[in-house]
Structures are given as structure tokens and as C-alpha cells.
MIPA-848821 format. One record per residue (C-alpha): y, z, x; residue number from 1. Coordinates in nm, 4 decimals. Example, Ala and Ser with C-alpha at 12.3 -4.5 7.8 and 13.67 -1.06 7.14 Angstrom:
<atoms>
ATOM    north       up     east seq
ATOM  -0.4500   0.7800   1.2300   1
ATOM  -0.1060   0.7140   1.3670   2
</atoms>
This chain:
<atoms>
ATOM    north       up     east seq
ATOM  -0.0099  -0.0088   0.0072   1
ATOM   0.3166  -0.1016   0.1328   2
ATOM   0.6225   0.1576   0.1697   3
ATOM   0.8440  -0.0163  -0.0534   4
ATOM   0.5526  -0.0260  -0.3026   5
ATOM   0.4844   0.3246  -0.2665   6
ATOM   0.8495   0.4567  -0.2873   7
ATOM   0.8778   0.2490  -0.6152   8
ATOM   0.5997   0.4426  -0.7622   9
ATOM   0.7058   0.7658  -0.6626  10
ATOM   1.0343   0.6830  -0.8251  11
ATOM   0.8727   0.5488  -1.1461  12
ATOM   0.6667   0.8951  -1.1495  13
ATOM   0.9474   1.0850  -1.0768  14
ATOM   1.1610   0.9305  -1.3773  15
ATOM   0.8341   1.0093  -1.6175  16
ATOM   0.8309   1.3612  -1.4890  17
ATOM   1.1807   1.4054  -1.5562  18
ATOM   1.1651   1.2405  -1.9345  19
ATOM   0.8543   1.4577  -1.9861  20
ATOM   1.0473   1.7921  -1.8825  21
ATOM   1.3672   1.6951  -2.0768  22
ATOM   1.1251   1.6408  -2.3819  23
ATOM   0.9735   1.9343  -2.3353  24
ATOM   1.3086   2.1529  -2.3771  25
ATOM   1.4295   1.9524  -2.6630  26
ATOM   1.3134   2.1310  -2.9743  27
ATOM   1.3493   2.4996  -2.8275  28
ATOM   1.7318   2.3875  -2.6943  29
ATOM   1.7822   2.2470  -3.0324  30
ATOM   1.6935   2.5574  -3.2185  31
ATOM   1.8932   2.7729  -2.9740  32
ATOM   2.1899   2.5755  -3.0229  33
ATOM   2.1591   2.5651  -3.4052  34
ATOM   2.1047   2.9638  -3.3966  35
ATOM   1.8210   2.9404  -3.6411  36
ATOM   1.4497   2.7620  -3.6860  37
ATOM   1.4416   2.4989  -3.9568  38
ATOM   1.0890   2.5511  -4.1294  39
ATOM   0.9124   2.3291  -4.3879  40
ATOM   0.7562   2.5062  -4.6524  41
ATOM   0.5849   2.4607  -5.0156  42
ATOM   0.8386   2.4271  -5.3122  43
ATOM   0.6610   2.7108  -5.4306  44
ATOM   0.2931   2.8474  -5.3931  45
ATOM   0.2263   3.2307  -5.4339  46
ATOM   0.0721   3.4187  -5.1362  47
ATOM   0.1834   3.1054  -4.8895  48
ATOM   0.5676   3.0258  -4.9425  49
ATOM   0.7574   3.0992  -5.2595  50
ATOM   1.1095   3.2084  -5.3167  51
ATOM   1.1836   3.4977  -5.5676  52
ATOM   1.4650   3.4898  -5.8097  53
ATOM   1.7439   3.5958  -5.5399  54
ATOM   1.5884   3.3074  -5.3186  55
ATOM   1.4146   3.5238  -5.0741  56
ATOM   1.0976   3.3496  -4.9304  57
ATOM   0.7675   3.5461  -4.9058  58
ATOM   0.4080   3.4335  -4.7992  59
ATOM   0.1497   3.3598  -4.5048  60
ATOM   0.3305   3.0473  -4.4261  61
ATOM   0.6815   3.2115  -4.4156  62
ATOM   0.5607   3.5063  -4.1949  63
ATOM   0.4287   3.2243  -3.9391  64
ATOM   0.7804   3.0850  -3.9220  65
ATOM   0.9636   3.4610  -3.9294  66
ATOM   0.7595   3.5426  -3.6177  67
ATOM   0.8566   3.2238  -3.4481  68
ATOM   1.2219   3.3121  -3.5033  69
ATOM   1.1437   3.6525  -3.3942  70
ATOM   0.9788   3.5413  -3.0694  71
ATOM   1.2972   3.3512  -3.0012  72
ATOM   1.5832   3.5134  -3.1311  73
ATOM   1.4576   3.8549  -3.1719  74
ATOM   1.5370   3.8362  -3.5256  75
ATOM   1.2962   3.7138  -3.8057  76
ATOM   1.5995   3.6480  -4.0212  77
ATOM   1.6994   3.3210  -3.8435  78
ATOM   1.4935   3.0876  -4.0337  79
ATOM   1.6197   2.8229  -4.2678  80
ATOM   1.3395   2.7369  -4.5333  81
ATOM   1.3252   2.3777  -4.6797  82
ATOM   1.0892   2.3246  -4.9662  83
ATOM   0.8959   2.0063  -4.9298  84
ATOM   0.6746   1.8406  -5.1497  85
ATOM   0.3427   1.6781  -5.0089  86
ATOM   0.4932   1.3305  -4.9905  87
ATOM   0.7995   1.4639  -4.8251  88
ATOM   0.6590   1.6982  -4.5531  89
ATOM   0.5493   1.4570  -4.3018  90
ATOM   0.8600   1.2316  -4.3085  91
ATOM   1.0797   1.5742  -4.2785  92
ATOM   0.8720   1.6682  -3.9471  93
ATOM   0.9171   1.3453  -3.8086  94
ATOM   1.2622   1.2594  -3.8651  95
ATOM   1.3821   1.6050  -3.7076  96
ATOM   1.4741   1.7243  -4.0471  97
ATOM   1.2629   2.0321  -3.9806  98
ATOM   1.1385   2.2239  -3.6514  99
ATOM   0.8057   2.3005  -3.7693 100
ATOM   0.6130   2.2553  -4.0735 101
ATOM   0.4164   2.5530  -4.2211 102
ATOM   0.3143   2.4457  -4.5264 103
ATOM  -0.0622   2.4598  -4.6219 104
ATOM  -0.1352   2.1456  -4.4450 105
ATOM  -0.4725   2.0459  -4.3554 106
ATOM  -0.5381   1.9595  -3.9815 107
ATOM  -0.7138   1.6238  -3.9873 108
ATOM  -0.7549   1.3634  -3.7171 109
ATOM  -0.5531   1.0774  -3.8627 110
ATOM  -0.2738   1.3484  -3.9028 111
ATOM  -0.3104   1.4723  -3.5396 112
ATOM  -0.3396   1.1427  -3.3846 113
ATOM  -0.1643   0.9007  -3.5531 114
ATOM   0.1160   1.0636  -3.7987 115
ATOM   0.3518   1.1573  -3.4971 116
ATOM   0.2549   1.5362  -3.5488 117
ATOM   0.0738   1.8133  -3.3574 118
ATOM  -0.1309   2.1073  -3.5198 119
ATOM  -0.1004   2.4305  -3.3267 120
ATOM  -0.3708   2.6276  -3.5028 121
ATOM  -0.5312   2.7369  -3.8319 122
ATOM  -0.3833   3.0045  -4.0050 123
ATOM  -0.6052   2.9628  -4.3121 124
ATOM  -0.9318   2.8320  -4.3145 125
ATOM  -1.0029   2.6822  -4.6965 126
ATOM  -1.1952   2.4640  -4.8872 127
ATOM  -1.1325   2.2398  -5.1955 128
ATOM  -1.2567   2.3441  -5.5310 129
ATOM  -1.1996   2.2960  -5.8903 130
ATOM  -1.0516   2.4940  -6.1719 131
ATOM  -1.1476   2.4213  -6.5623 132
ATOM  -1.0819   2.6112  -6.8730 133
ATOM  -1.3091   2.8490  -6.9458 134
ATOM  -1.4149   2.7068  -7.2890 135
ATOM  -1.5672   2.4309  -7.1404 136
ATOM  -1.8270   2.6678  -7.0132 137
ATOM  -1.9008   2.4551  -6.7219 138
ATOM  -2.1015   2.6291  -6.4005 139
ATOM  -2.0910   2.3596  -6.1499 140
ATOM  -1.8589   2.0636  -6.0367 141
ATOM  -2.1949   1.8457  -6.0622 142
ATOM  -2.0944   1.8765  -6.4516 143
ATOM  -1.7913   1.6603  -6.4099 144
ATOM  -1.9061   1.3434  -6.4636 145
ATOM  -1.6513   1.1425  -6.6430 146
ATOM  -1.4204   1.3950  -6.6299 147
ATOM  -1.0334   1.3381  -6.5644 148
ATOM  -0.8986   1.5209  -6.2683 149
ATOM  -0.5253   1.6104  -6.2090 150
ATOM  -0.4517   1.5946  -5.8635 151
ATOM  -0.1362   1.6037  -5.6078 152
ATOM  -0.1103   1.2423  -5.4664 153
ATOM  -0.0270   1.2312  -5.0698 154
ATOM  -0.2891   1.4880  -5.0145 155
ATOM  -0.6238   1.5107  -4.8596 156
ATOM  -0.7265   1.6657  -5.1940 157
ATOM  -0.6765   1.3149  -5.3376 158
ATOM  -0.9202   1.1496  -5.0841 159
ATOM  -1.1636   1.4345  -5.0934 160
ATOM  -1.2288   1.4101  -5.4758 161
ATOM  -1.2884   1.0277  -5.4499 162
ATOM  -1.5479   1.0887  -5.1808 163
ATOM  -1.6929   1.3819  -5.3921 164
ATOM  -1.7394   1.1610  -5.6992 165
ATOM  -1.8673   0.8833  -5.5065 166
ATOM  -2.1149   1.0553  -5.2975 167
ATOM  -2.2529   1.2214  -5.6243 168
ATOM  -2.2444   0.8981  -5.8010 169
ATOM  -2.0113   1.0226  -6.0491 170
ATOM  -1.7419   0.8729  -6.2553 171
ATOM  -1.3906   1.0241  -6.3017 172
ATOM  -1.0573   0.9349  -6.3856 173
ATOM  -0.7797   1.0475  -6.1608 174
ATOM  -0.4724   1.1896  -6.3043 175
ATOM  -0.2013   1.1706  -6.0114 176
ATOM   0.1379   1.3410  -5.9757 177
ATOM   0.3874   1.3838  -5.6893 178
ATOM   0.4755   1.7414  -5.7532 179
ATOM   0.2613   2.0471  -5.7679 180
ATOM   0.4466   2.1674  -6.1168 181
ATOM   0.4169   1.8381  -6.2664 182
ATOM   0.0378   1.8452  -6.1939 183
ATOM  -0.0287   2.1820  -6.2788 184
ATOM   0.1843   2.1464  -6.6047 185
ATOM  -0.0288   1.8188  -6.6960 186
ATOM  -0.3563   2.0417  -6.6481 187
ATOM  -0.2224   2.3367  -6.8659 188
ATOM  -0.1202   2.0679  -7.1387 189
ATOM  -0.4499   1.9429  -7.1442 190
ATOM  -0.4076   1.5831  -7.0075 191
ATOM  -0.6886   1.6477  -6.7856 192
ATOM  -1.0065   1.8469  -6.8178 193
ATOM  -0.9922   1.9470  -6.4544 194
ATOM  -0.7361   2.0733  -6.1788 195
ATOM  -0.8541   2.0307  -5.7965 196
ATOM  -0.6849   2.1551  -5.4766 197
ATOM  -0.7586   2.4057  -5.1937 198
ATOM  -0.9395   2.7050  -5.3442 199
ATOM  -0.6321   2.9158  -5.2297 200
ATOM  -0.3963   2.7125  -5.4115 201
ATOM  -0.6313   2.7304  -5.7416 202
ATOM  -0.6167   3.0949  -5.7414 203
ATOM  -0.2597   3.1033  -5.6556 204
ATOM  -0.1648   2.8527  -5.9395 205
ATOM  -0.4080   2.9908  -6.1702 206
ATOM  -0.1674   3.3229  -6.1983 207
ATOM   0.0760   3.0936  -6.3619 208
ATOM  -0.1084   2.9760  -6.6415 209
ATOM  -0.0077   3.2484  -6.8978 210
ATOM  -0.3864   3.4138  -6.9433 211
ATOM  -0.5330   3.3589  -6.6274 212
ATOM  -0.8817   3.4643  -6.7658 213
ATOM  -0.8749   3.1482  -6.9855 214
ATOM  -0.9309   2.9620  -6.6468 215
ATOM  -1.2267   2.9662  -6.4164 216
ATOM  -1.2578   2.8303  -6.0458 217
ATOM  -1.5906   2.6802  -6.0051 218
ATOM  -1.8127   2.8102  -5.7038 219
ATOM  -1.8359   2.4388  -5.5433 220
ATOM  -1.6359   2.3970  -5.2223 221
ATOM  -1.6478   2.0274  -5.1421 222
ATOM  -1.4590   1.9992  -4.8151 223
ATOM  -1.3428   2.1672  -4.4947 224
ATOM  -0.9368   2.2461  -4.5372 225
ATOM  -0.8327   2.4266  -4.2163 226
ATOM  -0.4696   2.4796  -4.2990 227
ATOM  -0.2068   2.5360  -4.0190 228
ATOM   0.1600   2.4824  -3.8856 229
ATOM   0.2364   2.1673  -3.7209 230
ATOM   0.5260   2.0259  -3.4811 231
ATOM   0.6069   1.6988  -3.3372 232
ATOM   0.4217   1.5239  -3.0877 233
ATOM   0.5753   1.4645  -2.7599 234
ATOM   0.7318   1.8341  -2.7166 235
ATOM   0.4304   2.0220  -2.5333 236
ATOM   0.6508   2.3242  -2.4952 237
ATOM   0.7666   2.3598  -2.8460 238
ATOM   0.3866   2.3359  -2.9448 239
ATOM   0.2850   2.6263  -2.7082 240
ATOM   0.5307   2.8404  -2.8648 241
ATOM   0.4394   2.8169  -3.2264 242
ATOM   0.0632   2.7934  -3.1240 243
ATOM   0.0888   3.1228  -2.8813 244
ATOM   0.2980   3.3172  -3.1403 245
ATOM   0.0420   3.2823  -3.4045 246
ATOM  -0.2378   3.3779  -3.1242 247
ATOM  -0.0267   3.6671  -3.0499 248
ATOM  -0.0741   3.7670  -3.4122 249
ATOM  -0.4407   3.7274  -3.3894 250
ATOM  -0.4902   3.9060  -3.0710 251
ATOM  -0.2729   4.2100  -3.2181 252
ATOM  -0.5151   4.2600  -3.4827 253
ATOM  -0.8220   4.2587  -3.2581 254
ATOM  -0.6313   4.4926  -3.0501 255
ATOM  -0.5475   4.7344  -3.2997 256
ATOM  -0.1658   4.6715  -3.2656 257
ATOM   0.0269   4.6691  -3.6014 258
ATOM   0.3990   4.6537  -3.6874 259
ATOM   0.4198   5.0339  -3.7380 260
ATOM   0.1997   5.1310  -3.4276 261
ATOM   0.3371   4.8915  -3.2004 262
ATOM   0.5754   5.0982  -2.9870 263
ATOM   0.3498   5.3845  -2.9450 264
ATOM   0.0759   5.1095  -2.8232 265
ATOM   0.3017   4.9565  -2.5777 266
ATOM   0.3395   5.2732  -2.3746 267
ATOM  -0.0449   5.3093  -2.3558 268
ATOM  -0.2770   5.1739  -2.0359 269
ATOM  -0.4639   4.9019  -2.2221 270
ATOM  -0.3946   4.5949  -1.9788 271
ATOM  -0.4558   4.3288  -2.2615 272
ATOM  -0.2084   4.5196  -2.4818 273
ATOM   0.0400   4.5423  -2.2034 274
ATOM   0.0617   4.2048  -2.1352 275
ATOM   0.0422   4.0813  -2.5103 276
ATOM   0.3407   4.3129  -2.5866 277
ATOM   0.5549   4.2164  -2.2485 278
ATOM   0.4980   4.5226  -2.0190 279
ATOM   0.2897   4.3509  -1.7648 280
ATOM   0.3631   4.0179  -1.6287 281
ATOM   0.5877   3.7537  -1.7461 282
ATOM   0.4039   3.5337  -1.9706 283
ATOM   0.7102   3.4314  -2.1679 284
ATOM   0.8339   3.2464  -1.8958 285
ATOM   0.5515   2.9395  -1.9404 286
ATOM   0.6887   2.8738  -2.2706 287
ATOM   1.0744   2.9443  -2.2564 288
ATOM   1.0922   3.2871  -2.3776 289
ATOM   1.1656   3.6383  -2.2779 290
ATOM   0.8854   3.8719  -2.1661 291
ATOM   0.8862   4.0570  -2.5196 292
ATOM   0.8115   3.7321  -2.7161 293
ATOM   0.4841   3.9058  -2.8205 294
ATOM   0.6204   4.2114  -2.9116 295
ATOM   0.8941   4.0713  -3.1432 296
ATOM   0.6794   3.8439  -3.3336 297
ATOM   0.4152   4.1186  -3.4080 298
ATOM   0.7111   4.4040  -3.4946 299
ATOM   0.8611   4.1230  -3.7366 300
ATOM   0.5673   4.0381  -3.9346 301
ATOM   0.2649   4.2826  -3.8524 302
ATOM  -0.0837   4.1395  -3.7009 303
ATOM  -0.2417   3.8713  -3.8596 304
ATOM  -0.4682   4.1216  -4.0675 305
ATOM  -0.1443   4.2607  -4.2131 306
ATOM   0.0082   3.9370  -4.3087 307
ATOM  -0.3106   3.8287  -4.4465 308
ATOM  -0.3521   4.1338  -4.6734 309
ATOM  -0.0107   4.1222  -4.7706 310
ATOM   0.0414   3.7971  -4.9092 311
ATOM  -0.2879   3.6587  -5.0349 312
ATOM  -0.5385   3.9708  -4.9652 313
ATOM  -0.6455   4.2475  -5.1598 314
ATOM  -0.3088   4.4128  -5.1614 315
ATOM  -0.1573   4.1046  -5.2930 316
ATOM  -0.1881   3.9599  -5.6551 317
ATOM  -0.4415   3.6940  -5.5183 318
ATOM  -0.6745   3.9406  -5.3813 319
ATOM  -0.8616   3.6987  -5.1931 320
ATOM  -1.1529   3.8322  -4.9471 321
ATOM  -1.1144   3.7511  -4.5941 322
ATOM  -1.4233   3.5471  -4.5904 323
ATOM  -1.4055   3.3073  -4.3049 324
ATOM  -1.0251   3.4200  -4.2399 325
ATOM  -1.2310   3.7554  -4.0709 326
ATOM  -1.1729   3.8013  -3.7267 327
ATOM  -1.4701   3.6469  -3.4863 328
ATOM  -1.5768   4.0264  -3.4398 329
ATOM  -1.6221   4.1074  -3.7927 330
ATOM  -1.7875   3.7599  -3.8568 331
ATOM  -1.5315   3.5661  -3.9322 332
ATOM  -1.3858   3.2394  -3.7664 333
ATOM  -1.0430   3.3697  -3.6402 334
ATOM  -0.9987   3.3679  -3.2641 335
ATOM  -0.7355   3.3630  -3.0249 336
ATOM  -0.7425   3.3010  -2.6521 337
ATOM  -0.6343   3.5865  -2.4243 338
ATOM  -0.2790   3.6381  -2.2983 339
ATOM  -0.3443   3.6435  -1.9263 340
</atoms>
């Protein structure tokens, strides 16, 4: 290789590295300059993201964004929540309207590779199901041949239901709507026999249907729906921030660190806890944050178990069992890499 060629290749490499570094700083700097995190959420889904009559947002997805804001600003209130329909959510992320999408969104290959977005973890392991009126007397989804099915467009739900009926050689009539309230209203008005969505959403929306006891969620689960936050592709540092904030919440539960005992635990001698809470090492540097990033995130929303229990678990109106969302040490799927 000639000296001139070698010099040229080196220059190109340096330019690429420089461009990558600039990209890696882009979102974090943008968020800091704005003074707040812009978070895309559902327009209203109990347990995940829903505003009260005063505009205060609560839910599992909401808490993820509050934790990220706390890790950056040391203040979980520095978040602007942007309600998005299923159809709007990806465009909002890709265009830069929002910094992170935390909206009960399923992690799939096509979304992770060709939709300009990268998922940062699984905050809720879910699966698609069916809800019907109890008066129909149905016991299984296998009895739904010929049924009309209310479904929200622009979702994996719409694709999964088509796969399910085709695979089981059953006919059905899709009744499609863009927005969740329209879909639910159509089901409630009897315009379709069945409402299909992620099981978590079925339990949440069931609470809004007058007498919830009149509606039954069938036991069949027809898909894998790993739900989690997503960021734009091309910004590795920003992806790492959102990813490791969530991992911090999971690790905190495993280590017994809660929002209430965190200050006491920070004074202990457990090296894993000391690293997690910024009392040992400088792990925040690698993601552009202060050493207490984990402490701030956990202090703001509690550990993953507290967050789950408060929003969707037995302590909430939904009363969903931990199931697959239990820690790996309890037979579940929640598992986070260590901070070290």
C-alpha cells in the first residue's frame, strides 16, 4: 500500500469516527439543551400510560421516561409526554419529534432493522389475546371461526390475528380502526364479536367497559409480544442511556434496593450495590452521565418490582400477576447485565 493511499484511508477512517462520535452525542445534548426529555406514550392505556383529569401521567411506560429524566437531570419531572396513536408513533420517533418511544410497543425484527429505530430492552413480556362478551359463552379462541374482530391498525396485533386465523383454517371479518378509543367503542357497541390486543391491554381496557364482569379474556395467547422503549438508530450513546437506566431498575430489585431504603443501602458494603448507586467506580462516564445516574433513576420511580406492582400488579386496578415479568431468580424472564 502506498503512503498516499494509506494516508487517504486514515483520513476517511478519522472522518467516520468523528461523525460517529458527533452522532453519539446528538440526542443527549439536544435533551440537555431543551431542559427536558420528550417521551412518546399511548394516548391512554391504564397501567402503562394514562393522564388523569389534571393532565398528570402515570403508568409503567411513563415511569421508564421519568427514570431516564432523573438519570440525566436529577429530576423525574423534566419530561414532556406526547400522546401518540399506534399509527403515529414511529413517524414521531423517526422525525425527532420525540426522544424516546415508551408506548407498549412490540420489539420485532422489522422494526429493529428497517424502521429506523432500536429497542433498548423489554419492560413487559406480553402476548396477544382475545376478549369477548361473557354472554357468548365462549371458552377458547378456537371457537371464533366466522367472528368479526375489532383490531387497531398499524400494530402487530393486526398481523398476528390474520396469521392465527389462517393457521387454524378459520374465517373471520376484521373491523379495523386507527385509534384505540374507536376500536374499543366499536366492540362495546356490538359492531364486532371480539376485541383482540395484547393481554395487558385487554385487562386495562376491560376496566373501562361499564361492568367489567360482563367481558371475558379468553385463555389463549397467540403471540410473543415483548414490549419496550425504542430510540432512533445511529445514536449508540443515547440507546445505552435508556437501556442501562432500565437495567438499573431491574438490578435494583434483584439487589433489594428500593426507593425507600436506597440511602441506607448506599452506605453498605455490597460492591454490586455500590457500583449501581455510584459509590464505587465511574460507570456514568461511559454513557455521558454523572456517577449517581443509577441512584437518581431508582430514587425517582423505585426498582422494577415497585414500578410493576404500583402500575399493573396486585397493588393496582389491573391486578396482573408477575408471571413472565418476575425476576429470573423467581422463575421469570427479567434479567439485567451487571454494572461493573
